[in-house]
Structures are given as structure tokens and as C-alpha cells.
Phi, psi and omega in degrees: 000139177288147169283174187292329180290317184289331178293340178260031176294158177300328182292314179298311181301323177291328178291321178291322175299326181287330177292315182292325181282330186266326176094352183205150174299318176303316178292324183295319183294327180291318183291333180266353180072036179234165176283150182302321182291327175300313183295317179298321178299315180295323180294319182294316178303311182296316179293324175297313179301319181272349177061044172212156175270122186264326185232124177279111184261006181283336178274170183294318179263141172284119187243145176285141171286172174301329178288322178293320180298317177295323175292319179296320176298310183294330184295337177298317181289323176293323173292322178296319184293320178300317178298320181293328175290319184295324182292319177300317178300313185296324181297311185298327182286321185241343185089342182261131172293146177289328181214142172237125180257122184242131175246129177240134173301152181302337183283341182287148183283110187291328175305319181285327172303317188285328175302318176292321174305317179298315178300323182288325180292334182286352176280338180076020185288151180284354186283127175273139176263140176228124185252135178235152179241131176226168172232147176056226183296339177299333180293309181294322177298319181297334178277311184293334183266003178081016177273357176209168184249334179223132175241135183243117173098038170280137172298134184311321185287341178263009185269005185252035171295149178300138177084006180245143172256147182213160177213161181287136179258319184155182183242139178228137178266148177247143174237149175274120183222151181223160173292153178304331181266003178283138184309333182282348185292337182255003183284148172300153178250159356281155178287134177272164180291328180296323177294314184288325190291341179273001180242148184288142178264148175249126183229149180270130177298143172280130181269008175304123181287337180246148180081174181278352178080188172232157173234133184236138172097001183243133176279157176299124184087358179273130177303142184226145167252118186260130182233161184273353186206161179296323179299319180286332176294318179302306181304320180298316179287332173298321183281357184073025180281349181178181182234172178158181181269145181225143176303135186295319175302324182287322187275338188307311181299328182280329173294319182294329187273002183072015182268350174224150177239125174277135182236127176294140177238154181276052176221156178303145180306146181262126166223158183230128174263122188256155178223163166242154185211161185210157182279147173302134175274143175288339179265180188288343176211161181285166178294167190296325180291311176301311180307318187290318176299318177302318177297320179294329179287347172299335184277125180301323182297314179301312181300313177298322180290324176297329183271010182077011180261065195287347184248013179248138179238162176195000000 
């Protein structure tokens, strides 16, 4: 019988994932390139070692039990941590990380991110880049939980997690905007809360996997349409499905084209102070890939472009 640690080997965790995705032991064995009897034997050993039933074999489709589902969910973090260990070993040996995971808030200009990626690839460095997109507190949490190495677009107040270094990225203004055919478009300004609350707000969901997250731009008691990204929020407001605040650089082309109408509200102007952050390194200095990215972020032109402010320098 395996001990509990060997039962949680990467091979066994991948096997459990294959069973879940394929829906049968036979299909999982084919995807893994092993005979069904060998896979069944490994699964029984794994279950005996953990003293739990991981797969319900009574139905036509092999389904994970609640314990199996929980193990599969937790295995994602275990495998990520093993990958992180491998990266640290590689970095110690060569100075270059095997992989650099960059998380960008949904508000960040992705064209600029790709511009910087292109310059990085021109170095011929061995580091593989992995990009993630998060929203709201999910950006900071991705970094603080070790799922990424560099975060672009953390709200400054959230950049002070223990174990993180941070620096100012810039400030971005938000405008309250509606489609020309939205009822609020013809209302006198400034709009009051009483006027806004009877109309649906469009809000971006917080991608943080734990906790309730935060909701911005919706009044208490106001109906809300929740979408997963700022791009979809913009599209919803262009269609008149609701109202709400949009980043001024994102909204400006549509304002200029007459597809959005900016309305003054009886609230202070909304701005967000953004930061970029990275995890403290156990070594004296960051790996070469992270150090290169941090050097690019010293440029005010790059920082402004990431915020969508392409014609501003500092």
C-alpha cells in the first residue's frame, strides 16, 4: 500500500484529473497511455492509502465522489506549488526563471502587455511567459497566493499584502457613461442617486476565488447586470443594457464617436491609483526575467501605456 504522500504523487493527481475529464476508467487509461487494469490498480492503491472513495464506479460514467472533487480542486494548488519549486531550482542554477507568470488586471491595456512581451522574446531568454487576466481583488490575490510572480494593475490600497513589493503604476480616471438612447442620457445634470438607482447598473465581477469579493459602482438596492470583464461591461453599456463608470481611456473613442454620453453625477470624481507588485524573493535579488520586466516598468511611457494613456509621458 502507498503511504499518503506517495498517493498524492503528480502521476496520481493527473490520473484523477483524467478520470474526471474522460468520464470512464477505460477512456482515462487510453488518454494516459496505460492499460485499464493498471489504472484501476493505481486508483485502488490511492484510495486505500487515503482511506477514502475517490471515484464512484456504480454509475455508467465514472464520477468523482465529493472527496475526489475536493482532492482534484486542491491538486491544482499542489501542482502549482511543485511547478514553483521547479522554477526556483532552475533560477538558482541559471539565474533565469523557467516560467514567469504575469497577472494583469482587466483594466490594463493588453496591447501594451504584448508589446513588452515581444521585446522580452527578442532577448532569446529561456523563460516561458504565462499571462493571466483577473479583476478587482483577484489581481492582488493571484500574486499573494503564489499563483503569479508579477501583478500589473493592483489598486494601490491592496498592494500592501505581506511579502509583496509594490510601486506606483499610475492614476486612471473613470467617467459615468450611458448610451445615447438610455433614459439617463437626456436627464439634467448632475444625476442624483435617486435618478440612478431606478436604472440597472453594469458591474464587473471580482475574480477573487475566495470570499465575497468587492462590488464597485452599484447603489444599495440597485438592479445590477454583472459581467466578467471590462470589455463586456463596455459592450453592455453601448447597447443600453445599463449605466455605470468606465475607464476614461477605454470609453473615450466611443464618446468621441457619439456612442456614449458622459453624465455628471452628484458624487466626487472617481479615480483609481494603480500599482504593480511582485513577491519578495528569498534570494538577494529577483530572477533575471522578473528583473527585466521591473526595469521596463521604470519607464513612465510604458506605465502610462499600460494604463491606456498612450499620449502621456513622464
